[in-house]
N, C-alpha and C positions, 0 to 999 in steps of 0.2 A: 504494500500500500504505500504510495508515494502522492504527495499533493501539498504537504506543508513546505512553505519557504523559509527553511531555517530549522532549527533544533526542535525536536518533539520532547516535550517535558513530561507527559503523563499519557498512559494509555489505560482504558477500562473497558472491559467486556461486559455486556448486559448478562443478566442472570439467566436467560434462556440461551445464551451463546449466539444469538443471531446478529448482534450489532457490535462493532467496536468503534469507540470514541477515542479521539486524541486531541491533546491540548498542546499548543505550539508557540514558539517565539514570535511568529508572524500575526500574533493577537487573534487567532482563530481557533474555534473547536471544530473538529470534523467528525461526521459520523460515517461508517463504512459497513458495507455488507460484509460479514465475517466470512461468508462462504465464497464470494466472488472477488472481494477486495474493492468493489465499486464504491466510489465516494457518493454517498447519499444526500448529505447537507453539509453546509458550512455555516457556522454560526458567527456572526460578526458583532461586536459591541464593546469588548474590552478595549481599553486605551492603554495598552501596555502588554507584555507577553502574558500568555494564560499559564499558569503552574499547575493547575489540578482540575479534575474533572470527575464527576460522579454521576450515576444514573439511578432513579428511584427503581424499585423492585418490579413495577408494572411498566416502566419504560417511558412514563408520561411526563416525568420531571428531570430535567438536565440541571445539574448544579455545578458552577465553576467559580474559580477564584484565581486572582493573578496579581501582576506588579501595580496595577491601578489601584490597589487597596480594597477593591470591591469583591463581593460575592454576588454572583448572578443566576437566576432560575430563568430557565428556557423550556418552551414548550416542546416535548419530546417528539411529537409528530411533525410540526411545521418548522420547528429552529427559531421560533420567534422570542424574543426576550419578554419575559413577564414580570420580572422583578429585579431590582438593583438594590443591594443592601451596603450601606456604607457606615463605617464605625471604626475600621482598623486604621492605625497610624502607619502601617508599612505592609509590605508584600504579604498577600494570603498564600499560604504554602500548602495547605490542606483543607478539604471539604468532606462533609459527610451528610447523609440524610437518615433520618429514622425511618422504621419500616413502612410507614403510610406516606411518608413525605411531608409531613405537617411541620416538622422541624429540621432545622439546618444547623450545623455545626462547623465553624471554621477555625482554623490555627493560623496564627499569623508571625511573621519575623518580629512583630512588637512584642511578643512573649506572652500574647494574650489567646485564649479561645473563647469564641463568642457563641452564644446560642441565638437563633433567629426563629421568628414565627414565620413559616412560608405561606400562610394564609393572608397575611396582611400587607 
């Protein structure tokens, strides 16, 4: 799978194994068909490189974090941005979702872990 313009920082496979997501230095997240390697979506919105990406168990929510100090939620089907969470003072290095994707957790280079309400 090739398509990023620069380093790939994170790769995540959906729970059913059908799709692969990648986060890159080119400020994008890409969704790939795991079987064919075909690029399905490119998500654009971060204003700096994307460091991490995670997908909800049902595949409906994509969560990402990056150098722009934001955590972002995206629609898993369309790739459209649905929420931007600000509050970290430095690069977001890790993101996680709870089982029903109602809560988001992020870890930052600012030495903090934050909990976010994905519904608001």
